[in-house]
C-alpha positions in Angstrom: -132.1 94.7 -18.2 -129.5 93.9 -15.6 -126.3 92.6 -16.8 -125.5 89.0 -15.7 -123.3 89.5 -13.0 -119.4 87.2 -13.5 -117.9 85.8 -11.1 -114.0 86.6 -10.3 -111.6 84.5 -11.5 -110.0 85.3 -8.1 -111.4 85.0 -5.7 -110.8 81.8 -3.4 -113.3 78.5 -3.2 -115.4 79.0 0.0 -114.2 75.5 2.4 -117.6 74.3 2.4 -117.4 74.3 -1.3 -114.3 72.1 -1.4 -116.5 70.4 1.4 -118.7 69.4 -0.6 -116.5 68.7 -3.9 -114.8 65.8 -2.0 -117.7 64.6 -0.1 -119.0 63.9 -3.5 -116.6 62.5 -4.9 -115.5 59.9 -2.1 -119.5 59.1 -2.0 -119.0 58.3 -6.1 -116.0 56.3 -5.1 -118.3 54.0 -3.1 -121.2 53.5 -4.8 -118.8 52.4 -7.9 -116.5 50.2 -5.1 -120.2 49.2 -3.9 -121.9 47.7 -7.2 -118.5 46.0 -8.4 -118.8 44.1 -5.2 -121.8 43.4 -5.5 -121.8 42.1 -9.4 -118.0 40.1 -8.4 -120.7 38.9 -5.6 -123.5 37.2 -7.6 -121.0 36.4 -10.4 -119.0 34.6 -7.8 -122.5 32.8 -6.0 -123.4 32.1 -9.7 -119.9 30.3 -10.8 -119.4 27.7 -7.9 -123.9 27.2 -9.5 -124.2 22.8 -8.5 -124.9 20.6 -11.5 -129.4 20.6 -11.8 -130.7 18.2 -9.6 -133.4 15.8 -12.3 -137.1 16.2 -12.1 -136.6 12.2 -11.7 -135.0 9.7 -9.7 -135.4 6.2 -10.6 -135.1 3.7 -7.2 -134.3 0.4 -7.2 -137.8 -1.5 -7.4 -139.7 -2.0 -4.4 -137.4 0.6 -2.4 -139.2 3.3 -0.7 -137.9 7.1 0.1 -137.8 8.4 3.1 -135.5 10.7 3.3 -133.2 12.8 0.9 -129.8 14.9 1.1 -127.1 16.1 -1.3 -123.1 17.0 -2.3 -121.3 18.9 -4.3 -121.4 16.3 -6.7 -124.0 13.4 -5.6 -127.3 12.9 -4.0 -128.0 10.5 -2.5 -131.9 8.5 -1.3 -132.6 6.8 2.1 -134.9 4.5 1.4 -137.2 2.4 3.9 -135.4 -0.7 4.1 -132.7 1.3 5.4 -130.0 1.5 1.9 -128.7 4.8 1.4 -128.2 5.0 -2.2 -126.1 7.7 -3.8 -126.4 8.8 -6.9 -124.3 10.6 -9.0 -125.6 14.7 -9.7 -124.1 15.0 -12.9 -125.2 11.2 -14.8 -127.9 10.7 -12.2 -126.3 6.9 -12.1 -126.5 5.3 -8.9 -122.6 5.6 -7.4 -123.3 3.2 -4.8 -125.9 1.4 -2.1 -124.6 1.5 1.4 -127.0 -1.0 4.0 -127.9 0.1 7.5 -127.4 -1.9 10.7 -128.9 -1.1 12.8 -126.3 -1.2 16.8 -127.3 -4.1 19.4 
């Protein structure tokens, strides 16, 4: 049975092995930075999330919606009778009503 070959302690490390060790270290650092960046972007995206819209928007009687838009803390419904109804996003209550008039 052959005896295992023991490496000599005084031999210098080959340059290819040193380069490979450097590449693995850099790749590890880049992967860790990438994961931290992705988690940071996900956290940022969800920390700035808006309040959800209500499932039902109650319009004044006789109003028929023709368009919808939203802002950071409000949403608006444009009605068929040329009104813009602006609602508070958090409470769902009507903030303001604007009448749209045609230009002459």
